[in-house]
N, C-alpha and C positions, 0 to 999 in steps of 0.2 A: 504494500500500500504506500509506503514511504517512497519507494522507487518511482511510482507513478507521479507523485507530487514533485519530485526532483525533475523528472522529464518535462512535466508541464511548466515548471518554473523556468527551465532553460529555453523551452519553446517560446515562452512569453518574452524572455529577455532578448532572444534572437529576433523575434517578431518586432519588438519595439525598436531595436537597433536598425533593422531594415527600414521600418516606417520613418524613423528619425532621419536616416541618411537620405531617403527619397524626398522628405519634406525639406531638408536643408539644401539639397542639390537636385532640383527638378530638372528633368531632361530637356524639355522645351524643344526637342528635335522634331521637326515636321518631316513627314515622309515626302520627299521630293525627288525628282529625277536628277541625277548628277548631270552637270553641264556636258560632260563628254558623252554620256548616254543620249542626251537630248540631241546633240550634234550628229551622233551615229544614226539616230532615228530619222533625222532630217535628210541625211545623205541617202539612206535607204529609200525614203519616200521620193526624193528627187530622181533617183535611179529608176524607180518603178514608173514614174511619170515619163522619163526620157525613153523608156522602152515601150511606152504606150499601154502599159498594164492598167493605168487608171486615167480618168479624164481630168481636165483642168479643174473642174469644179470639185471633184473628189480630192485632188491634190491640195487645193486651197483650204478645203474644210479640214482635212487631216493635218495640214501644216498648222492651222490655228489651234487644233486640239493638242498637238505636241508642244508647241511653244506659244501659248496665248499672250504672254507679256513681253516677248522678245521680238525685235524686228529681224526678219529673215529675208534673204535675197530670193528673187525669182529664179527658177531653174534657167539654165543656159539658153534654152530655146526661146523663152519669153523675153530675155534680155536682148538676144540677137535680133528678134523682130523689132523691138523698140529702137535699137541702135540703127538698124537698116532704115526704118521710117524716118529717123532724124537725118540720116545721111542723104536721103532723097530730097529733103527740103533745103539742104544747105547748098546744093548745086544750082 
């Protein structure tokens, strides 16, 4: 009977220590995608768009889902069309 009391006492001490540690040092870590992983996902998405696996609308929607708060560049095809249009107006 006394052994059960000692085990419960130690369990309470350990539990209070864990609770105190977590109270003093809250994690505050938010689960987010690491920047490298986000860039990898954007590169994969751009490659799928370049291969014609997804439409422009799908690409834009998925790009917003992956990186909603960061400004990302258009895929090479979209930029080239934009550049060609400007070159035509300069001549």
